[in-house]
N, C-alpha and C positions, 0 to 999 in steps of 0.2 A: 531728327528730320531737319535738314538745313534749307535755307532759302525762304522766300516769302510766298505765301499762297493766299492772296487777297480773297476775302469773301464779304458778304453784306455785313456780318457781325463786326469784323475787324475794321472795315471802312467806317461804319457808324460809330464805333467806340472811339476811334482816333478823332473823328470829327467832334464828338461830344466832349472829349477831354480837352481838345484844343479850344472849343468854345467856352469851356468852364473857366479857363485861365488857371487851372490847378496843375501843379507839377505832379509827376508820378510819385515822388516822395511824399507830397502832401496827401495825395489820394491814399497811399499805403497807410499813412498815419491815421487817417479818418477810418479806414477799414479796420485797423487795429482797435480803435475806440469802440467799434461795433462788435468786437470779439472775433474778427475775421482776419486770418493771417494769410497774406498773399505777398510774395516778393515783388520788388520793383522790376526785376527781370521778367517775371511771369506777366506782369501788366504790359510791359514793353512787347513781349512776344504776342500777347493777345491782340494788341492794336496793330501789329505788323502782319499778322496772319501766320506767323511761324508756328504758333500753337493755338489751341482753342480750349475753352473750359469744357471738361467732360466729367470729371469726378463730381460726386455730390457736393463736396466742400467747395469746389470751384463754382458750381451752379449757384450755391447759396451766396457766394461772394459777388456774383453778377447781380443778384437781387439787391444786395446792399449798394453796389455801384450805381444802380438805377436811382436809389434814394440820394446818394451823395451828389450825383450829377443832376438831380432834380428832374428826372425823366418819368414819364408815365410807366406804370407797371407793365412789364413785358416788352418795353421798347427795345431792349437789348436781347433778352431771353428769346424773344420771338424770331430773332435773326440767326440764332445758332444753327449751323448745319449739322447733319448727322455726325456721330462720332467717327473719327478717322480710324483706320486699322491700327491695332496696338500689337505689342509684343516685340521681341528681339528681331524677328525676321522682317517685320514691317519697317524697322528703323534701318536695317542694313540695305534693303532694296525695295523700291516701290513694286507692289504686286502687279501682275498683268491684269487688265480689266476683267477677264473671264475668271480670275481667281480672287477678285476683290472680296474681302470679308470685313465686316465692321466689328469683329471680335477676333481674339487670337486663334489662329488655325490649330495650334497645338492643343488648346483647350477643347476645341470642337472635336478634333480627332480622338482625344481621350474619351469623350462622351460617346462617340460613334463606336469605339471599341467596346465600351461597356454595354452598349445596346446590341452588340453582335453584328455591326455593319462597318467594319474598319475601312472598307474601300468604297464607301457610299459616295464620297466626293468625286471619285473617278467614274462611277457607274451611273450617274444621273442621266447620262445621254441615252440610257435604255428606256427612259420614260420622259416624254417631252411635255412640258407644261404649255398647253395651248392657250388657255384663257383663265383669268383669275379675277374674282370680284371680292374686294375687302370692304367691310363696313366697320368703322371704329366709332364706338359710342363714348362721348366725353361727358362726364358728370358735371354737376353744378360747381363742384370745387375745382374743376379743371383737370381732374385726374381721369385716367382711362378706366371706364367701367367694364367694357367688353369689346371683343373683336370677333366678327363672324366672317368666315371665308367660304367661298364657293369656287372650286377649282375643277378644271377639265384637263385630263391628261390623254395623251396618245402614245401607245406602246411602239417602240422601235425594235423590240425583241419579244419573243413569245414568253408567256408565263409571268408577266408583271403583276404583282399582287400587293404592293405596298408603296407608300410614299413616306419619306422622313421629313418631319416638321422640325425646323430649328427656329426657336423663338427667344428673343432677348427681352427680358422683363425690366431692364433699366437699372441693373447693378445689384449689389449684395444687400442693399437696404429694402429691396422690393421682393415680396414673396412670390413664388411661382404661381401663375394663374391656374385655374381649374379647366382641364380640357373636357369638352363635350363633343362627342361625335353625333352629328345630326342626320346624316344621309349617306347611305351606300358605303359606309366604312365603320370600323370599330378601332378602339385604341389597343395597341400592343404594348411593347415595353416602353417605359418612360424613364429618362434619366435627367437629373437636375444638378447643375453646378451653381450652388448658391453664391459662392465667392464672386463669380463672374456674371451672375444673373442670366444664365443660359438654361434653356430647356430643350431637350431633344426627345421626340416622341415618334413611334411608329403609327402610321395610319394604315390599317390593313383593309384592303378592298373586300367587299362582300363576295366578289368572284374575280379570278385572275383574268387578264386580258392579253390577247396575242397581238403580234405585229399588225399595225394599222388600225386596231380597235381603239375606242375611246372609253373613258370612264369619268363620271362626275361624282365628286364628293362634296360634303359640306360639314364644317366643324366650327366650333367657337371656343374662345378662351375668355374666361370671366375672372375678374378680380374682386376680392372682398373689400368692403368699405361701407360707408365713408370712414376716414378719408381714403380715397382711391390712389393707387400709385401715380406718381407724377408722369405727365405726358410730355413735359418739356415743350409744350405747344407745337408738337409735330408728330406725324405718323408716316412711316415709310416702309417700303419693301426693297430688299436688295436682290437683284437677279444675277445669278452667275452665268446664265445662258439666256438667249433671247426668248421673249414671250410675245405671242401674236397680239394679245389684247389684255390690258390690265385696267380695271375700273376700281378706283378708290373713292369711297364715300366717308366723310366725317360728319357725324350727327351730334349736335350739341343739345343739352337740356333746354327746354323751352325758355326763351328769354335770356339765354346766356351766350348766344352766338357772338363771336368777336367781330370787330369792325373791319379787320384786315386779314385776308386769307390769300394764299398763293400756292401754286404748285411748283415743285422744283425737281430737277433731274441732274444726274451727274454720271458721266460714262466711266470716269476713272478717278482715283483718289487724289490725283494731282491736277485735275481739271476744275475750272470754275463751274458753279451751278448755273443751269439754264432755268430762269424763273418766269412765271406768268401769273398775273393777278387773277383771282377768282371772285365770283359774286356769291354771296350767301343767299340760298333760296328761302321761300316763305315758310318752309318747315324747319328752319334753323339748321340747315345742312349745306354742305358744299361737296363737289365732286370733281374729279379729274380723270382723264383717260389717256393711257399711253398705248400706242399702236406700234407693233414690230419694234419693241424696245428691248434693250439689253445687249451685253451685260452692263450693269450699272445700278444706280439707286434712283428710285422715283418716289416722291412723297408729297405731302401737303403740310404747310406750316401756317401758323396764325398768331396774331398778337392783339 
């Protein structure tokens, strides 16, 4: 991926490095003393926005960078945007907004074939996502304990009886979460790609719906812990097609709410984030609403 794509992380990193008076060579040497191997080129790319830390080893390197630059914990990690599209196809050509995916399409298509729905990406227009409410629970250790979703669909064709859930659990070091169907649906086939940290599951409706009819389902994904899987101080949804209303809640354990929260959205992989500060409520939670949003990414970050 050529060229610069500035974001809050790269801008802050460049400013902190400049203020420290340390050269990239000296920073690399100090990282190595901490047992972290990062090339000078990678550091240069990070501060210019040409690349961003995404792998677990890179995320660990950012934590050490915060120590080296004498920054508060999370000062840099909290600014990391969602992972960019990966894979050979994303390097050759930027995907169209409606096709934006935060994981390799070839991996997803393989999972869809295994689940018996090879053409699902092209057929999602038969079932429109009208409204979605996500609640993400963050544990005291900062990891993601659970996510509960309530979704409303409207059929654009007769006989719609299922929705395919695609969930990224954060890489191969994170175990797949446990799926619980809570309302008006049941789990069908489930496929997991542990290497890429992806889960695809069928959510089968209690009854089929025809054109113009709506259906509401509720499900949750829970992780084992503690320790709970890393949240990277963010939770987001990617929408391949427009959604009328999306409500996102983040709930923190009592007394562990962060000082700084914000909502962010991005319409395309090569566009800057649109950010807005959020206030934590008295119940140690924060929320954001997107209306008539998509395609794109919408989420909440904190530090």
